[in-house]
C-alpha positions, -999 to +999 in steps of 0.1 A: +000+000+000+015+033-011+021+060+015-002+089+019+014+124+021+000+157+032+018+189+022+007+221+039+015+254+021+007+288+035+012+313+007+034+341+021+052+356-009+027+350-037+045+324-057+076+311-040+060+289-014+034+274-037+060+271-065+082+248-044+053+227-029+035+223-063+067+210-079+073+187-050+038+173-049+038+165-086+072+148-085+062+127-055+032+114-075+048+110-109+082+095-099+075+079-065+039+068-067+029+086-036-007+096-028-004+133-022-028+160-008-016+195-012-033+219+012-031+255+000-046+285+018-046+308-013-059+292-044-058+324-064-020+326-061-019+289-072-041+297-102-014+319-118+009+289-118-018+263-127-046+279-147-066+247-145-072+253-108-108+262-099-106+286-071-142+280-061-136+243-054-123+230-021-112+196-035-098+188-069-072+168-087-044+183-108-016+163-123-024+134-101-022+156-069-053+161-047-054+198-042-073+209-011-082+244+000-068+250+035-096+271+051-092+295+080-118+273+098-105+238+096-131+213+085-113+182+097-093+155+078-076+122+086-039+126+091-015+111+064+015+088+068+039+116+060+031+152+069+051+181+056+048+216+070+064+237+042+085+267+054+076+263+090+039+269+085+017+261+116-006+231+111-042+233+122-045+222+159-073+197+150-051+182+124-022+178+149-047+161+172-055+138+143-018+130+139-016+121+176-047+099+174-033+076+147-023+041+158+011+047+141+022+083+143+031+099+110+065+112+099+062+149+105+087+172+089+093+209+087+105+215+051+126+245+057+139+273+035+169+268+012+202+279+026+239+274+020+249+283+055+272+258+073+249+250+102+223+235+078+242+202+074+243+197+112+206+204+116+193+184+087+170+155+098+174+163+135+143+159+157+125+191+167+095+195+190+070+168+199+032+171+200+014+145+221+041+120+212+044+129+175+080+138+167+087+166+142+120+166+122+139+193+104+144+187+067+167+212+049+171+214+011+207+224+004+237+225-018+261+203+002+262+166+008+244+159+040+214+181+031+182+173+013+194+185-021+174+205-046+141+199-064+150+183-097+127+161-118+141+130-135+156+138-169+154+175-164+190+182-174+188+160-204+157+179-216+174+212-209+205+203-229+185+190-259+164+222-259+195+245-257+210+227-286+179+231-307+177+267-320+145+260-339+128+248-307+139+279-288+127+302-315+093+284-317+089+286-279+098+323-278+073+330-306+045+315-284+053+343-260+054+369-287+091+373-285+110+380-317+146+390-308+169+407-333+196+385-347+225+382-323+207+399-294+216+388-259+185+375-242+181+382-204+152+374-182+143+396-152+121+384-123+128+403-092+114+423-062+114+461-063+149+473-067+162+509-069+194+495-085+176+485-117+179+519-134+217+518-134+217+483-149+192+493-176+213+524-183+244+503-190+225+477-210+211+505-232+245+519-240+262+486-245+280+476-277+258+445-280+220+446-283+200+431-254+164+419-254+152+419-217+123+397-210+103+408-179+076+384-167+047+401-148+059+409-112+069+434-086+098+448-106+075+463-133+071+495-113+108+502-115+108+493-152+080+518-157+099+546-139+130+540-160+110+541-192+090+571-181+057+554-190+025+545-172+004+513-172+031+489-185+012+457-195+018+423-209+029+424-245+044+459-243+077+463-261+099+494-256+133+501-271+159+525-259+192+525-279+207+490-276+181+477-251+147+462-260+123+457-230+094+433-233+068+424-207+058+388-206+028+371-190+031+351-158+036+316-172+033+281-158+064+264-144+074+243-174+073+274-196+093+294-172+120+267-172+122+270-210+124+308-208+154+304-185+169+279-209+166+304-238+184+332-220+221+339-217+216+354-183+188+351-157+179+375-129+157+356-105+142+360-071+131+340-040+137+302-040+118+284-067+131+305-097+166+306-080+169+268-082+155+266-117+180+292-129+208+270-116+194+240-135+194+262-166+233+261-166+235+298-173+250+327-153+224+342-129+217+370-105+197+362-074+175+387-056+171+371-022+140+378-001+147+406+023+145+398+060+146+419+092+180+432+103+195+422+069+200+386+080+192+376+044+226+390+034+243+363+056+225+337+035+235+355+003+272+356+013+270+319+023+258+309-011+283+331-029+312+316-009+301+282-021+291+291-056+322+311-065+348+288-049+360+274-082+362+307-100+394+327-105+399+355-080+390+382-106+359+364-118+348+357-083+352+393-073+332+404-103+303+381-096+302+388-059+303+426-065+273+423-089+252+402-065+259+424-035+251+456-054+218+441-066+208+430-031+217+463-015+202+484-043+237+497-052+252+509-084+250+481-110+269+497-139+305+490-130+298+455-115+281+445-148+310+457-169+334+438-146+313+406-150+313+410-188+351+409-187+350+374-173+319+361-192+335+330-207+347+317-174+315+327-155+294+310-183+313+278-181+312+278-144+274+280-144+272+247-163+298+230-141+280+241-109+248+227-123+264+193-130+280+193-096+246+199-079+231+171-099+254+146-083+233+148-052+199+131-047+171+154-056+148+168-028+118+145-035+140+114-036+157+125-003+123+129+014+111+095+002+144+079+013+141+095+048+106+081+051+116+046+040+145+046+065+121+059+093+093+033+090 
C-alpha cells in the first residue's frame, strides 16, 4: 500500500511557497507513486501557476495531486502517513490532534527554507519539537552533501541540454510568448522584487555595444521598469526600445514554460527560492534577488551561497560576480559591476554549467524525502 502524504502550504510571498510545494507534490506522485494531498490557503495565487485550478472548489485533482483548500476554519481530515509543513507553517490544531490519534504516528517534517549556511548540514533531519508523542523533524534542502538537495525532476538536465542545442525549438517557444529578438541579441530574463538599483543596470545595457532583449515576466519589478522608461500602465505584451536595449513584458507563465524561458536566456535575474533553483538547472549565469529579512540577515544567506558558488572561479571572476550580486541586493550601483562581469563572461558562463552538473550529483529533494521516510518506518 502506497504512503499517503499531506503537504501544507501557507502562501506568504505570492508564488515562492506554492511554487516549491507544487513541484514537490507533482514529483512525489509522478516519480515515486505517492498519494499526495496539497493543502493551500490561497488558491488564487496557485491559479497563476496552474490555470486549470478552480478557485471555487475545495477539493480537486491536478496532475495526479489532490489539491485541497486550506480554510481558515479547519473542517477536519484524517492525518496522512507523512506530513510536511512547508517553510515552518503552523498546522491546524485539530489536524495535529488527528496525527496524535493515529495508531502509528506519522512522519512529521518541517521542510525549511533553502540555505547554503554551514549550520544546515548539522541540523538536517534532526528531531525538533514533539506534539502529544508525535515527533517533528527538520528537513533542509541544500547545496552540500548531508542536506536534502534541490528539487530536480528525472531527466530535467537532459531535456534542458536538448532544448538548448535546438535553435528552432527555442525560436518556436519564444514565438508562443510573442518574443522575436533581433539576430545576435543577448536574451536576459528579469524576475525580481522592487529594486532601486535597476535603473543603473538598464542604463548600462542600453548603452552597451551589443543589443540586449530583456524579458520581464509580470511581477513586482514592473514599477521600477516603468519609472526608468518614463511610461505608465506597463502591461503584458508591451515592447519598448531605448538604444541597444529592448524591453518586453511577458505574461506570468506556468512552471514548465518558465523553465524554458530560463533555458533560452544567456543570463537570468531571479528571485526567491523556486526560480533561483530553476535558474541553476538552466546552466547559465544568474543573478539572485534574495527575499529581504529583518536586520538584513538575508545578506548572511547570500554571502554563504556566494562563498560556495564562486569557490572554483578565478579571483577576478569571483570578485566580479560577488560585487554584482551584492550591489543588486543592497540596491547599489549596477553599472561598474556589470561591466566587470562581462570581462569574465566565458569563465562565468562555463562555471554555471559546471555548478549545475555538480549539484546534480546529489539526490534530488523529492527522492531524499522518500528515502528518509523509508528509513524511518
